C-alpha positions as a LaTeX table, in Angstrom:
\begin{tabular}{lrrr}
\hline
Residue & $x$ (\AA) & $y$ (\AA) & $z$ (\AA) \\
\hline
Unk1 & 10.34 & $-4.33$ & 5.70 \\
Unk2 & 11.23 & $-3.66$ & 9.09 \\
Unk3 & 9.90 & $-0.47$ & 9.33 \\
Unk4 & 7.09 & $-1.14$ & 7.47 \\
Unk5 & 5.77 & $-4.32$ & 9.99 \\
Unk6 & 6.73 & $-1.36$ & 12.81 \\
Unk7 & 4.28 & 0.78 & 11.45 \\
Unk8 & 1.19 & $-2.26$ & 10.69 \\
Unk9 & 1.84 & $-3.14$ & 14.20 \\
Unk10 & 1.66 & 0.62 & 15.72 \\
Unk11 & $-1.11$ & 1.66 & 13.80 \\
Unk12 & $-2.91$ & $-1.88$ & 14.58 \\
Unk13 & $-1.98$ & $-0.75$ & 18.52 \\
Unk14 & $-3.21$ & 2.43 & 17.91 \\
Unk15 & $-6.55$ & 1.16 & 16.25 \\
Unk16 & $-7.39$ & $-0.94$ & 19.95 \\
Unk17 & $-5.82$ & $-4.00$ & 18.84 \\
Unk18 & $-2.56$ & $-4.86$ & 20.42 \\
Unk19 & $-0.48$ & $-7.59$ & 19.25 \\
Unk20 & 0.87 & $-10.40$ & 21.22 \\
Unk21 & $-0.11$ & $-12.72$ & 24.47 \\
Unk22 & $-0.08$ & $-9.49$ & 26.43 \\
Unk23 & $-3.83$ & $-9.18$ & 24.77 \\
Unk24 & $-5.08$ & $-11.67$ & 26.86 \\
Unk25 & $-5.48$ & $-9.12$ & 29.90 \\
Unk26 & $-9.06$ & $-7.25$ & 30.13 \\
Unk27 & $-9.17$ & $-4.91$ & 27.21 \\
Unk28 & $-11.15$ & $-2.19$ & 28.99 \\
Unk29 & $-8.36$ & 0.26 & 29.93 \\
Unk30 & $-6.26$ & 0.00 & 26.29 \\
Unk31 & $-9.56$ & 0.33 & 24.44 \\
Unk32 & $-10.35$ & 3.94 & 26.52 \\
Unk33 & $-6.97$ & 5.26 & 26.22 \\
Unk34 & $-6.48$ & 4.44 & 22.56 \\
Unk35 & $-9.79$ & 6.41 & 21.56 \\
Unk36 & $-7.92$ & 9.31 & 22.22 \\
Unk37 & $-5.82$ & 8.58 & 19.57 \\
Unk38 & $-8.62$ & 9.29 & 17.12 \\
Unk39 & $-9.79$ & 12.64 & 18.65 \\
Unk40 & $-7.09$ & 14.77 & 16.94 \\
Unk41 & $-8.00$ & 13.44 & 13.27 \\
Unk42 & $-11.37$ & 14.80 & 12.99 \\
Unk43 & $-13.67$ & 12.58 & 12.79 \\
Unk44 & $-17.14$ & 12.69 & 11.58 \\
Unk45 & $-19.89$ & 11.05 & 13.58 \\
Unk46 & $-20.42$ & 8.35 & 11.14 \\
Unk47 & $-16.74$ & 7.84 & 11.16 \\
Unk48 & $-16.71$ & 7.71 & 14.95 \\
Unk49 & $-19.49$ & 4.90 & 14.91 \\
Unk50 & $-17.95$ & 2.51 & 12.26 \\
Unk51 & $-14.74$ & 2.43 & 14.20 \\
Unk52 & $-16.40$ & 1.83 & 17.12 \\
Unk53 & $-18.70$ & $-0.79$ & 15.99 \\
Unk54 & $-15.49$ & $-2.20$ & 14.24 \\
Unk55 & $-13.76$ & $-2.24$ & 17.59 \\
Unk56 & $-16.52$ & $-3.61$ & 19.32 \\
Unk57 & $-16.58$ & $-6.69$ & 16.95 \\
Unk58 & $-13.33$ & $-7.39$ & 16.85 \\
Unk59 & $-13.28$ & $-6.99$ & 20.66 \\
Unk60 & $-16.13$ & $-9.55$ & 20.69 \\
Unk61 & $-14.25$ & $-12.06$ & 18.21 \\
Unk62 & $-11.29$ & $-11.91$ & 20.31 \\
Unk63 & $-12.79$ & $-12.07$ & 23.72 \\
Unk64 & $-13.01$ & $-16.33$ & 23.66 \\
Unk65 & $-9.36$ & $-16.32$ & 22.25 \\
Unk66 & $-8.43$ & $-14.04$ & 25.19 \\
Unk67 & $-10.35$ & $-16.41$ & 27.53 \\
Unk68 & $-8.33$ & $-19.52$ & 25.95 \\
Unk69 & $-4.68$ & $-17.79$ & 26.39 \\
Unk70 & $-5.86$ & $-17.06$ & 30.12 \\
Unk71 & $-6.50$ & $-20.62$ & 30.48 \\
Unk72 & $-3.30$ & $-21.58$ & 28.74 \\
Unk73 & $-1.44$ & $-19.07$ & 31.24 \\
Unk74 & $-2.98$ & $-20.13$ & 34.16 \\
Unk75 & $-4.43$ & $-16.62$ & 35.07 \\
Unk76 & $-1.05$ & $-15.30$ & 34.99 \\
Unk77 & 0.18 & $-12.11$ & 32.62 \\
Unk78 & 2.65 & $-13.19$ & 30.02 \\
Unk79 & 5.10 & $-11.03$ & 31.27 \\
Unk80 & 5.33 & $-12.79$ & 34.81 \\
Unk81 & 6.21 & $-16.15$ & 33.00 \\
Unk82 & 9.57 & $-16.79$ & 32.97 \\
Unk83 & 11.30 & $-17.51$ & 29.89 \\
Unk84 & 11.61 & $-21.38$ & 29.97 \\
Unk85 & 7.63 & $-21.17$ & 30.78 \\
Unk86 & 7.36 & $-18.95$ & 28.00 \\
Unk87 & 8.69 & $-21.21$ & 25.45 \\
Unk88 & 7.15 & $-24.68$ & 26.89 \\
Unk89 & 3.89 & $-22.41$ & 26.26 \\
Unk90 & 4.88 & $-21.25$ & 22.69 \\
Unk91 & 3.19 & $-24.05$ & 20.77 \\
Unk92 & $-0.43$ & $-23.48$ & 22.65 \\
Unk93 & $-0.33$ & $-19.77$ & 22.58 \\
Unk94 & 0.78 & $-18.97$ & 18.76 \\
Unk95 & $-2.04$ & $-20.60$ & 17.22 \\
Unk96 & $-4.50$ & $-18.21$ & 19.31 \\
Unk97 & $-2.23$ & $-15.23$ & 18.94 \\
Unk98 & $-2.08$ & $-16.12$ & 15.34 \\
Unk99 & $-5.47$ & $-16.00$ & 15.09 \\
Unk100 & $-5.88$ & $-12.97$ & 16.96 \\
Unk101 & $-3.68$ & $-11.16$ & 14.71 \\
Unk102 & $-5.98$ & $-12.09$ & 11.69 \\
Unk103 & $-8.93$ & $-10.67$ & 13.35 \\
Unk104 & $-6.68$ & $-7.36$ & 14.37 \\
Unk105 & $-5.57$ & $-7.19$ & 10.65 \\
Unk106 & $-9.08$ & $-7.44$ & 8.99 \\
Unk107 & $-10.29$ & $-4.64$ & 11.54 \\
Unk108 & $-7.48$ & $-2.30$ & 10.99 \\
Unk109 & $-8.36$ & $-2.64$ & 7.43 \\
Unk110 & $-11.80$ & $-1.93$ & 7.95 \\
Unk111 & $-10.85$ & 1.39 & 9.52 \\
Unk112 & $-8.34$ & 2.33 & 7.40 \\
Unk113 & $-10.46$ & 2.58 & 5.15 \\
Unk114 & $-13.16$ & 4.66 & 7.00 \\
Unk115 & $-10.62$ & 7.57 & 7.19 \\
Unk116 & $-9.83$ & 9.82 & 5.08 \\
Unk117 & $-6.10$ & 10.05 & 2.79 \\
Unk118 & $-5.34$ & 12.93 & 5.33 \\
Unk119 & $-6.19$ & 11.29 & 8.58 \\
Unk120 & $-4.60$ & 8.16 & 7.62 \\
Unk121 & $-1.50$ & 10.24 & 6.73 \\
Unk122 & $-2.42$ & 12.27 & 10.29 \\
Unk123 & $-2.68$ & 9.11 & 12.17 \\
Unk124 & 0.89 & 7.53 & 10.72 \\
Unk125 & 2.80 & 10.83 & 11.97 \\
Unk126 & 1.35 & 10.43 & 15.48 \\
Unk127 & 2.31 & 6.81 & 15.87 \\
Unk128 & 5.67 & 7.62 & 14.56 \\
Unk129 & 5.89 & 10.77 & 17.01 \\
Unk130 & 4.72 & 7.76 & 19.78 \\
Unk131 & 6.90 & 5.24 & 18.24 \\
Unk132 & 10.34 & 7.86 & 19.36 \\
Unk133 & 8.90 & 8.34 & 22.44 \\
Unk134 & 8.75 & 4.80 & 23.06 \\
Unk135 & 11.92 & 4.13 & 22.48 \\
Unk136 & 13.62 & 6.61 & 24.96 \\
Unk137 & 11.75 & 4.75 & 27.90 \\
Unk138 & 11.97 & 1.26 & 28.38 \\
Unk139 & 9.62 & 0.11 & 25.47 \\
Unk140 & 7.64 & $-2.91$ & 24.95 \\
Unk141 & 8.49 & $-6.22$ & 26.72 \\
Unk142 & 10.50 & $-8.85$ & 24.45 \\
\hline
\end{tabular}
């Protein structure tokens, strides 16, 4: 079960749809970097166009939610909050985060449907390698 969740979270991240309150940051750099994840998949121009449209739609859906998070966090990054601050803000953050996750899951499913079985397999393989490299470093914040 944990492997499935880690796998799904990794795929979601590759699609430019990182999970969690950190997503309150401006997405432009993350989206540009994640585009590189698709370069090795041999996407057709039609697939690229469809994926771009899905990602843009997801970004638009989550933009007001990111703004809400910024307001809740008082302009701070989630990483900059103390554990006590994080805990006190959790009731306000959690519903926003859950909606963002729903939006990301929907985008993930749409993108996955566009990829061929071989492309999905290759992407999963690349994500497995990235997870391994991330495990060697500091890893994501807790």
